[in-house]
N, C-alpha and C positions, 0 to 999 in steps of 0.2 A: 679404639682401633679404627684405622682408616685404610681403605684401599685407594690408591691414587691412580687416576687415569693419566697416562703419559701422552700428552697431546703431541701429535706428529710422529710418535713411535708406536703407539698402540700397546695393548697388553696391560695387565694389572700387576702392580707391585705392592705387596703387603707392607704396611708400616709396623714398627715394633709393637707388640702386645704382651705385657707381662704375664697374661693368663692364657696365651695362645695354646700352650701345650696341653691344657686341660679342656679345650673346647671340643665338644662332641657334635653339636649341631649349631648352625647359625643361619637364620633366615632374615635377610634384610627386608624382603618384600618390596623391591624396587623394580623398575623396568628392566634393568640389566640382568638381575638374577632371577626374576619372576618368583616361582615357588621352589627353587632349588637350594639345597644346602650348600653353603659356601665355607664351611669350617676348614676344609682342606687348604683353601687359598690362604686363610688367615694363619693356620698352623705352618704352612709352607711345606707340608708333607702329607702323605696318606691319601685316602679317597674320601669323597663325600658320603654322607649317609644316604641310603636309598629312600626316596619318597615313594611310598607304596600307593598312595591315593590322596586326592583332595576332594573327593565327592562321593565315593562309594557308589558310583554308577548312576547318580541322579543327574538330571539335566541342568539343574542350578548348581553352579560351581563357584569357587572363590575366584576373584578377579583382582588384578593390580589396577587400582583406581587412582585418579588424580583428584578425587573429591576431598580427601583429607590426607595430611601428612604431618608428622611431628615437625614443628617449626625448626628450620635450619637443616632438615634432613633432605629427602630426595624429591619432594614434590609429588609423592604418590605413596600408597600403602596397600596392604591387603584388605579387601572388603569382603565380608561374609555375604553369602547369597541371602536373599529375602525368604525364598521358599525352601524349607527344610522338611520334607515329608516324614511323617512318623513311620517307623519300621521296627517291628518287634525283634528282628534278628540283628540288624545293624543299628543298635540303640543310639550310638553317637554318629549320626550322619553328618555329611558335609564338614569334615575336619581334615586337617593335614596330618598324615600318618607317616612317621619316619622310622625306618629300621636302622638303628645305630650299630647293630652287631653285638654278638654275645660278649665280645671283649670289652664293651663299654657299659656293662651293667654297673650300677652304683655300688651294690653291696652295702658295706658299712662305711664307705668313704664319705668325705665331704663332697658337697655339690652346690650348684647354683643354677636356678632357672630365673631368667629375667626377660621382660619384654614390655612394649608400650601398648596401651589399650585405650580405645575411644569408642563411646557409644552415644548416639543421639538421645537415647532414652533407656531407662532401666525397666521399662515394661517389656519383659521377654515373652509376652503373649502366652501366659500360663505356666511357663517354666520357672522354677524357683531359682535356678542358677545357670550359668554357663561354666564349663570347665576349660581352663586355659592350658592345663597339663593333666594327662590322665593315662592310666594303663590301657593297653589294647588287648582285647580278646575278640578277634574277628576271624576265627578259623573258617567260618562259613564263606567269607569273601576271599580269603587268601590261602586256604588249605590248612591241613592239620598242623603244619609246622609252626604256625603263628598262634601260639596259645598265650593266655594272659600270664604276665609276670608282675611282680610287685613294683610299683613306681609311686613316688609322691604324687598327690593330686592337689591342684590349686583351683579353687572355684570362686566365682564372683557372684554375689547374691543379687537377686532382682528386687524390685520394689514390693513384690508380693511374697517374699520368702516368709515361711511360717514362723521362723525364729527372727523376731524383729531386730535382734542384735547382729544379724547377718545381712540385712538389707544394705545394698550399695557398699558392701565390705568384702573382705577376703576370708575364705574358709579353707583350712588345710586338713587333708585326710591322709591316711595310709590306704593304699590299694593293694590287692583287689577287694578287700573286705569292707571298704568304706569306713574304716575306723576314724572317727572325728578327733582331731588333735586340738583345734582351737579356732577362734575367729578374731578378727581385728577390731570388732565393734561395728556399729552401723553408721551409714552416711559418711564414710571415709572418702568415697569416690563421687564424682560429680558428672552429670551428663554434659555432652558437647565439650569435653575437656580431655586432652591427652594426659594419661597417668602412666608413670613408670612403676611397674610391679616387679618385685623380686622375692623369691623364697630361697633361703640358703640353709645349709646345715654344716655345723662344725662340731666334731665330737658327737654328742647326743643332744645338741641344742639346735632346734630349728628356729629360724627368724623370718618373719614376713615384713617387707618394707613397701611403703607406698611413697613415691616421689622422693626417695632417698631417706625417708624417716622411718625408724623402727616402730612398727605398730603392734607386733605380736611376737612373743617368745614361747616356744612349746618344747616339750620333751619328745625327741624323735630319734630313737635308736634302732629303728627297723632296718634289717638287711634287705635292700631292694634288688630283686633278681631280674626285673624286666628290661628288655631292650627294644621293645616296640612302643614308641611314644605317640600318643594322640594329642595333638595341639588344637585348641580353638574349637572345641565341640560345642554345638548349639542345642543339644538335648531335644532334637526332633520337634522344633516349633518353627512357625513362620515368624521371622523377625519383622516387626512392624516399622523399624527404623534402621538407619545405617549403623553398622558396627565394623570397626577397623582395627588392624594390628600392624605393628612395625617392629623390626629388629628383635626377633625372638631368638634367644640364645640359651644354650644348655652347656654347663661345665661340669665335669666329674673329676674329683681330686682336689678341688679348692672350694671354699665357701665364698670366696671373692668379697663378700660384704659381711661384716660382723657388728658394725655400728653405723650410725648415720653417715651418709655419703652424698657427694654431688652426682646427680644422675649422669650417665654417659652420653656422649655425643653420638653421631651417626657412625656405624661400623664401616660403611662404604661411602665414598664421595663420587 
């Protein structure tokens, strides 16, 4: 999927996307869109998801940085802040929180989460993992209407994960109860390398892909009721090295990938 800048005319024109009707959130993380959802532009209708917060009130926030970018993409990406203070109330601080609306809950439907991930080191300074998708329960910050609902959870293991099979790999959970579904195995991911990560469900089968290769198949028949998505949570640790994200997308109603695939190009040009 691309959005083409019309030189001399201005404006953005969406190119055809066979999955556009299923897109719930799309975060390119470039200078043009910053940290705003762009799914409505790609769909050609509707409204964007509301981004509730990217910092939960802390001074250190996400930035659009030119330090790293997926080759051939935008020349920039989202960089996580180095300092992430511990907080017993806001457990997942410094994350991107999106309200997709009650109409966009997954339920028992097919879905797809995908995005690009880069870290200079898998030393997460004491944290066993980071969560790239998670349920949200932050009624203290946003009021009682934002209570936790069930969402799939996708985690990336650090070099110090207690389960050696999860180090530098992907772990899949059901939320909010943290029910472990499976892991891809260890040392699937490498430092200082852009990796495309995707988790999809078709029927009751969940699949995790790394760089377009199927790495994990699990049973996932849970009815997910949440519509407050937490992306890119750092688990309240100070990150000692740079960590970056690009083109994070969420589809509901299609698995998008059920077998090995060629990783997608940039959503926006």
